[in-house]
C-alpha positions, 0 to 999 in steps of 0.5 A: 419487111420482116412484117411483110414476112409474120403477115405473110406466114413465112419465116421459122416461127410460123413453120412451128407452128403451121407444125404445131397445127398441124399444118403446112402439109407436115407429115408424122415421121415414119419412125412414131410407129417404132415400139422405142418411139412410142415409149419415149412418148409415153414417157414425154407425157405430163406426170401429175406430182407427186403425192405430198408424203407422211412422215413414219417412225418405225421402232427396229431390233437392232436385227432386223436394223442391219438386215434391211441396212444390207439388203438396203446397200446389196439393191443399190438402194436405201433404207425408204425406198426398200420399205415403199417396195414392199408397201407396194408388193403388199398392195399389189400381191395378193400371194404375197398380202396372203403371206403377212397375215398370216405371219401376223395372226402365228406372231401373235399366238 
């Protein structure tokens, strides 16, 4: 009897298969068009594996190290997250990158 159900397309597994294939007259729920549902769909998209990391050692004066630790603690982060955010800002913000370049030039003088 169970074999007959699977041959005729009955049962939960076959309904699930038809839904995945878009058949059986199943229409998507109306809430799939709301912004919240769209955000959830984007979040559910496959994410590429994280890029391989490279360890970097930076020697800092005590005062700068203390500043980094205090800033990170106030931001509820660790020092590496702060440094990564600063590097992203350099890459994404031309004004900030120019400011840092000017600072480097004046530091060298």
